[in-house]
C-alpha positions as CSV (number, residue, x, y, z in Angstrom):
1,M,-0.1,0.2,0.1
2,S,1.2,3.4,-0.7
3,P,2.1,5.7,2.2
4,T,-1.1,7.5,2.3
5,S,-3.2,4.3,2.6
6,R,-5.0,5.3,-0.3
7,L,-5.4,2.0,-2.6
8,R,-3.4,2.7,-5.8
9,V,-5.1,0.3,-8.6
10,A,-3.7,0.1,-12.7
11,L,-7.0,-0.7,-14.9
12,V,-5.3,-2.0,-17.8
13,V,-7.6,-2.5,-20.9
14,P,-5.4,-3.4,-23.6
15,H,-7.9,-4.0,-26.4
16,I,-7.3,-1.5,-29.3
17,F,-11.1,-0.5,-29.2
18,M,-10.0,1.6,-26.5
19,H,-9.6,4.7,-28.2
20,R,-11.7,7.6,-28.1
21,D,-11.6,7.1,-32.5
22,I,-12.6,3.3,-32.2
23,L,-14.9,2.7,-29.2
24,P,-17.9,4.8,-30.4
25,N,-17.7,3.0,-33.6
26,V,-18.3,-0.8,-32.3
27,I,-19.8,-2.9,-30.2
28,F,-17.5,-3.6,-27.1
29,S,-18.9,-3.7,-24.1
30,P,-16.4,-4.8,-21.8
31,G,-14.7,-1.8,-22.7
32,T,-18.0,0.5,-21.9
33,L,-17.9,-1.7,-18.8
34,A,-14.5,-1.0,-17.9
35,L,-14.6,3.1,-18.4
36,A,-17.7,2.7,-15.8
37,L,-15.7,0.7,-13.2
38,A,-12.9,3.3,-13.9
39,N,-15.1,6.3,-12.9
40,G,-16.7,4.5,-10.5
41,L,-13.8,3.6,-8.4
42,T,-12.9,7.4,-8.3
43,T,-15.6,7.3,-5.8
44,Q,-14.6,4.4,-3.5
45,D,-11.5,6.7,-2.4
46,I,-9.3,4.6,-4.8
47,D,-6.8,6.3,-7.0
48,V,-7.1,5.0,-9.9
49,T,-5.5,4.9,-13.7
50,L,-6.8,3.5,-16.7
51,F,-4.5,2.0,-18.8
52,S,-5.6,2.3,-22.9
53,P,-3.8,2.2,-26.3
54,G,-5.5,5.7,-27.2
55,P,-7.2,8.3,-25.2
56,I,-10.3,7.7,-23.8
57,D,-12.7,10.0,-22.0
58,T,-12.5,9.2,-18.2
59,A,-12.7,10.9,-14.5
60,A,-9.5,8.7,-13.9
61,K,-5.9,9.0,-14.7
62,N,-5.3,7.9,-18.5
63,I,-2.2,6.3,-19.5
64,N,-1.6,5.6,-22.7
65,T,1.2,3.7,-25.3
66,D,2.9,4.8,-28.5
67,M,0.3,4.5,-31.3
68,S,2.3,6.5,-34.1
69,Y,3.6,3.9,-35.8
70,F,0.1,2.4,-35.8
71,E,-1.2,5.9,-37.2
72,T,1.6,6.5,-39.7
73,E,0.2,2.8,-41.1
74,L,-3.6,4.2,-41.5
75,A,-2.1,7.7,-43.0
76,G,-0.5,5.5,-45.4
77,R,-3.5,3.6,-46.4
78,G,-5.8,6.6,-46.1
79,D,-7.7,4.5,-43.7
80,S,-9.6,4.8,-40.0
81,Y,-9.0,2.0,-37.9
82,T,-12.1,0.6,-38.5
83,D,-11.8,0.8,-42.3
84,L,-8.0,-1.0,-41.8
85,L,-9.8,-3.9,-39.6
86,K,-12.8,-4.3,-42.1
87,K,-10.3,-4.4,-45.3
88,H,-6.8,-6.0,-43.5
89,P,-7.8,-7.8,-40.4
90,F,-4.6,-9.5,-40.1
91,V,-2.4,-6.6,-40.4
92,F,-4.9,-4.6,-38.0
93,V,-4.4,-7.8,-35.4
94,T,-0.5,-7.7,-36.1
95,L,-0.2,-4.1,-35.0
96,A,-2.8,-3.9,-32.2
97,R,-1.2,-7.3,-30.9
98,Q,2.0,-4.7,-30.5
99,V,0.1,-1.9,-29.2
100,Q,-1.3,-4.3,-26.6
101,A,2.0,-5.8,-25.3
102,E,3.8,-2.4,-24.9
103,L,0.3,-1.1,-22.7
104,I,1.2,-4.0,-20.6
105,A,4.5,-3.9,-20.2
106,K,4.1,-0.1,-19.0
107,A,1.7,-1.3,-16.6
108,Y,3.9,-4.1,-15.4
109,A,7.2,-2.0,-15.1
110,A,5.3,1.4,-13.3
111,A,4.1,-1.6,-10.6
112,N,7.2,-2.8,-10.2
113,D,8.4,1.0,-9.9
114,D,5.6,1.3,-6.8
115,Q,3.7,3.5,-8.2
116,F,0.5,1.0,-8.0
117,D,-0.3,-1.7,-5.5
118,I,-2.7,-3.8,-7.9
119,V,-2.9,-4.5,-11.2
120,H,-6.4,-5.2,-13.0
121,I,-5.8,-6.7,-16.3
122,Y,-9.4,-6.2,-17.6
123,T,-10.7,-7.5,-21.3
124,N,-9.8,-9.8,-23.9
125,E,-6.5,-9.5,-24.5
126,E,-4.9,-10.9,-21.2
127,D,-4.0,-13.7,-22.6
128,T,-0.7,-11.4,-23.6
129,A,-0.6,-10.8,-20.0
130,L,-0.5,-14.1,-18.3
131,P,3.2,-14.9,-19.0
132,F,4.4,-12.2,-17.9
133,A,2.2,-11.2,-14.3
134,K,4.9,-13.3,-12.3
135,L,7.5,-10.7,-13.3
136,C,5.4,-8.2,-11.7
137,R,6.1,-7.7,-8.0
138,K,2.7,-6.1,-7.0
139,P,-0.4,-8.6,-7.3
140,V,-2.2,-8.9,-10.3
141,V,-5.7,-9.9,-11.3
142,F,-7.6,-11.0,-14.0
143,T,-11.3,-10.4,-15.6
144,H,-11.9,-12.1,-18.9
145,H,-15.1,-11.6,-21.1
146,D,-16.0,-14.8,-22.8
147,P,-16.3,-18.6,-22.2
148,F,-12.6,-19.2,-21.1
149,N,-12.6,-22.4,-24.0
150,F,-14.3,-19.8,-26.5
151,L,-11.4,-19.5,-29.0
152,V,-8.4,-21.7,-29.5
153,K,-5.9,-19.4,-28.3
154,Y,-8.1,-19.0,-24.8
155,K,-8.5,-22.6,-24.1
156,N,-5.4,-24.1,-25.4
157,N,-3.7,-21.1,-22.9
158,F,-5.3,-20.2,-19.9
159,P,-5.8,-23.6,-18.1
160,K,-1.9,-23.1,-17.5
161,Y,-1.9,-20.2,-15.6
162,T,-4.7,-21.5,-13.2
163,G,-2.9,-20.2,-9.9
164,L,-3.4,-16.5,-10.9
165,N,-6.0,-14.6,-9.5
166,W,-9.2,-14.9,-11.7
167,L,-12.3,-13.1,-11.2
168,S,-15.3,-14.7,-12.7
169,I,-18.2,-12.4,-14.3
170,S,-20.6,-15.5,-13.3
171,Y,-20.2,-19.0,-11.6
172,A,-21.0,-20.4,-15.4
173,Q,-18.0,-19.0,-16.8
174,R,-16.0,-20.7,-14.4
175,H,-17.4,-24.3,-15.8
176,T,-15.2,-23.3,-18.5
177,M,-11.8,-23.0,-16.7
178,P,-10.0,-26.0,-14.4
179,S,-11.5,-27.1,-11.3
180,D,-8.5,-25.8,-9.2
181,T,-8.5,-22.4,-10.4
182,N,-7.7,-19.7,-7.8
183,W,-11.2,-17.6,-8.4
184,V,-11.2,-14.6,-6.1
185,G,-14.0,-13.3,-6.8
186,N,-17.3,-13.5,-8.5
187,I,-18.3,-10.0,-9.8
188,Y,-21.9,-9.6,-11.9
189,H,-21.3,-6.7,-14.1
190,G,-23.3,-3.4,-13.1
191,L,-24.9,0.0,-14.4
192,D,-25.4,3.4,-13.4
193,K,-29.0,3.6,-12.1
194,S,-29.7,6.9,-13.7
195,Q,-28.7,5.2,-17.4
196,F,-31.8,3.6,-18.3
197,K,-35.4,3.5,-16.7
198,P,-38.7,1.7,-17.1
199,L,-41.0,3.9,-19.3
200,D,-44.5,4.9,-18.1
201,R,-47.1,3.6,-20.9
202,P,-44.7,1.2,-22.7
203,A,-45.9,0.3,-26.2
204,G,-45.5,-3.3,-25.3
205,D,-46.4,-4.1,-28.9
206,Y,-43.2,-6.2,-30.2
207,I,-40.4,-8.6,-28.8
208,A,-37.0,-7.3,-28.8
209,Y,-33.6,-8.6,-29.8
210,L,-30.4,-6.5,-29.1
211,G,-27.2,-7.5,-30.0
212,R,-24.6,-8.9,-32.2
213,I,-26.5,-10.9,-35.1
214,I,-24.2,-14.0,-35.5
215,E,-25.5,-17.3,-35.3
216,P,-24.4,-18.4,-31.6
217,K,-26.4,-15.6,-30.3
218,G,-29.4,-17.2,-32.4
219,V,-31.3,-14.5,-33.9
220,H,-33.0,-17.4,-36.4
221,L,-34.7,-18.9,-33.5
222,A,-36.3,-16.0,-32.5
223,I,-37.5,-15.4,-35.9
224,Q,-39.3,-18.8,-35.9
225,A,-40.3,-18.4,-32.2
226,I,-42.3,-15.3,-33.3
227,R,-44.0,-16.8,-36.4
228,Q,-45.1,-19.8,-34.4
229,Y,-46.4,-17.5,-31.7
230,N,-48.4,-15.3,-33.8
231,Q,-49.8,-18.7,-35.8
232,T,-52.4,-18.7,-32.2
233,A,-52.3,-15.4,-30.5
234,I,-55.0,-13.4,-30.3
235,K,-53.1,-9.9,-30.8
236,P,-49.9,-10.7,-33.1
237,L,-46.4,-9.4,-31.8
238,K,-43.6,-7.8,-34.2
239,L,-39.9,-9.2,-33.7
240,K,-37.9,-5.9,-33.8
241,I,-33.8,-6.8,-34.4
242,A,-31.2,-4.3,-33.4
243,G,-28.1,-5.0,-33.5
244,K,-24.9,-5.2,-35.9
245,H,-24.6,-7.6,-38.3
246,Y,-21.8,-8.7,-41.0
247,G,-23.6,-8.3,-44.2
248,D,-20.6,-8.4,-46.5
249,G,-20.6,-12.1,-46.5
250,T,-16.6,-12.3,-45.8
251,K,-16.8,-13.7,-42.3
252,D,-20.5,-14.8,-41.5
253,S,-22.9,-15.4,-44.0
254,Y,-25.3,-16.1,-41.2
255,W,-27.4,-12.2,-42.2
256,Q,-27.5,-13.0,-45.8
257,E,-28.8,-16.2,-45.7
258,M,-30.9,-17.2,-42.2
259,I,-31.9,-13.4,-41.2
260,R,-32.2,-10.8,-44.3
261,P,-34.5,-13.3,-46.4
262,E,-37.0,-13.4,-43.2
263,L,-37.3,-9.5,-43.0
264,D,-41.0,-8.4,-43.6
265,D,-44.0,-7.1,-41.6
266,T,-43.3,-8.8,-38.4
267,V,-39.6,-8.9,-38.3
268,E,-38.0,-5.8,-38.5
269,Y,-34.4,-4.7,-38.4
270,V,-34.1,-1.4,-36.6
271,G,-30.2,-1.2,-37.2
272,F,-27.6,-0.6,-35.1
273,I,-28.3,1.7,-31.9
274,D,-25.2,3.3,-30.4
275,N,-27.1,5.7,-27.7
276,V,-28.1,5.2,-24.2
277,A,-31.5,6.8,-24.6
278,Q,-32.3,5.3,-27.7
279,K,-31.6,2.3,-26.1
280,N,-33.6,2.5,-23.2
281,D,-36.8,3.6,-25.9
282,F,-36.1,0.3,-27.7
283,L,-35.9,-2.2,-24.8
284,G,-38.1,0.0,-22.5
285,N,-41.7,0.0,-25.1
286,A,-41.0,-3.7,-25.5
287,K,-42.9,-6.6,-24.5
288,A,-40.1,-8.3,-23.7
289,L,-36.6,-9.1,-24.5
290,I,-35.4,-12.7,-26.3
291,I,-32.2,-14.1,-25.9
292,P,-32.1,-17.1,-27.5
293,S,-27.7,-17.9,-27.2
294,I,-27.2,-21.6,-28.4
295,F,-23.6,-20.7,-26.8
296,D,-22.6,-20.3,-23.2
297,E,-23.3,-16.2,-22.7
298,P,-20.8,-15.6,-19.7
299,F,-22.9,-12.8,-18.7
300,G,-25.3,-11.6,-20.8
301,M,-24.6,-7.3,-20.8
302,V,-28.3,-6.4,-22.4
303,I,-29.9,-8.1,-20.1
304,I,-29.5,-5.8,-17.5
305,E,-30.2,-3.0,-19.9
306,A,-33.4,-4.5,-20.0
307,L,-34.1,-5.1,-16.3
308,A,-33.3,-1.7,-15.7
309,S,-35.3,-0.8,-18.4
310,G,-38.1,-2.2,-16.8
311,T,-38.5,-5.2,-19.6
312,P,-39.1,-9.1,-18.8
313,V,-36.3,-11.7,-20.6
314,I,-36.9,-14.3,-22.5
315,G,-33.9,-16.7,-22.6
316,L,-32.7,-19.9,-23.2
317,D,-30.6,-21.6,-20.3
318,S,-27.5,-21.2,-21.9
319,G,-24.7,-20.6,-19.9
320,A,-24.8,-17.7,-17.4
321,I,-28.5,-16.6,-18.5
322,P,-30.1,-18.5,-15.4
323,E,-28.2,-17.2,-13.3
324,I,-29.5,-13.7,-14.6
325,I,-33.2,-14.2,-15.4
326,T,-35.3,-15.3,-11.7
327,T,-39.1,-16.2,-12.4
328,K,-39.7,-13.0,-11.0
329,T,-38.2,-11.2,-14.3
330,G,-38.9,-13.3,-16.7
331,V,-39.2,-16.7,-18.4
332,L,-36.3,-18.8,-18.5
333,V,-36.7,-21.4,-21.4
334,K,-35.1,-25.0,-21.4
335,K,-33.6,-26.0,-24.9
336,G,-35.2,-29.0,-26.7
337,T,-33.7,-31.6,-28.3
338,S,-34.2,-30.2,-31.6
339,E,-34.3,-26.6,-33.1
340,T,-38.4,-27.5,-33.4
341,E,-38.5,-28.2,-29.9
342,T,-36.7,-25.2,-28.8
343,V,-38.5,-22.8,-30.9
344,S,-41.9,-23.8,-29.4
345,H,-40.4,-23.8,-26.0
346,L,-39.9,-19.5,-27.2
347,A,-43.3,-19.4,-28.2
348,A,-45.0,-20.5,-25.2
349,A,-42.3,-18.1,-23.4
350,I,-43.6,-15.8,-24.9
351,M,-47.0,-16.6,-24.4
352,A,-46.3,-16.7,-20.4
353,I,-44.7,-13.7,-20.4
354,D,-47.2,-11.1,-19.6
355,Q,-47.3,-12.7,-16.0
356,V,-44.2,-10.6,-15.2
357,D,-44.4,-7.5,-12.9
358,R,-42.1,-5.0,-14.8
359,T,-42.0,-3.5,-11.5
360,K,-40.0,-6.2,-10.2
361,C,-37.4,-6.5,-13.2
362,R,-36.7,-3.0,-12.1
363,N,-36.4,-3.9,-7.8
364,D,-34.5,-6.8,-9.0
365,F,-31.7,-4.6,-11.1
366,E,-31.6,-2.3,-8.4
367,V,-31.3,-5.2,-5.6
368,R,-27.9,-6.7,-7.9
369,F,-26.6,-5.1,-10.5
370,T,-26.1,-1.4,-10.1
371,L,-23.0,0.1,-10.9
372,D,-22.3,1.0,-7.4
373,Q,-22.5,-2.9,-6.6
374,M,-20.0,-3.6,-8.9
375,C,-17.3,-1.2,-7.8
376,Q,-17.6,-1.9,-4.3
377,Q,-16.9,-5.6,-4.9
378,H,-13.8,-4.9,-7.1
379,A,-12.6,-2.2,-4.4
380,E,-13.1,-5.4,-2.0
381,V,-11.2,-7.7,-3.7
382,Y,-8.1,-5.4,-4.3
383,R,-8.1,-4.4,-0.6
384,R,-8.1,-8.4,0.5
385,L,-5.3,-8.8,-2.3
386,T,-3.2,-5.9,-1.0
387,K,-3.2,-6.7,3.0
């Protein structure tokens, strides 16, 4: 601890999206969470410094790394960051990994120089930081935002470092790591209570989907479910889909083949929503949010955004979804033995969703998923590890 006993935390977010020129243009919940955590920790009598590749707007101190060679490459090509990512992903990732390694080295060196009491590596690039953590003379703690076996580089690497200090974002996420992993806490994500509010008179005439439009998210199941529901419903509903798709087909044909042909008067694509007020309106006016994920969700940020908006949630029993949805806040749907059976279960859940009290959704959010709680729990872990 520092002589003043005020805890000094290095919050390291090495993902290249942590840059004010990139973050507003991409879906990157870990980045938004990191900013909220950094800002919230400043209210917890903690001296927090946010390490990010590029400059970012934050109430915390902000340390960046050298982006000049990345910027020179962009200037030579006439591209923006997102242009380069789309056109030449391998070049983008190569440059990004160099930036990330330098940022992590800078944070570890500063901790060894007694500028910090603890280093928190936060976001999906911490596999770079793992092998060098033992060289840092101050405690290092890690947060990961995917299932630990989601990518080859994760499942082949993370199990070698079970002895490090790990925070999980759900108990379900822990199942993707070996049983002897050193978990130092489980901290659910949180939102500022003022960001999302229940609406006075929600329209309630559609089911909402919000997120990436990729096959593991099961958007095609939601489409089939709303059509099946409408076959017998007295008052039909629309499915409104919001999020980013990969329509050029170079990476993923899912949008072109499974979603776009289904758009009609019942299934509407409303685009990418990157504004909190618009997102609150979209979620708050929905009869329910549907989360038909067929992979093991490690958390599901959009679920608590819906609850904060007073909106019930329909979700498949994948990963952490059963931890987030309760019988008071939505309908948890059991996966069937076939896709047809799963769709029938989702359609039945839409039929039952009116039984959920919207007031209880907001109440559950305030009890379990606020930003204040998330920050307090992180502060407790930091203080425990530095004793």
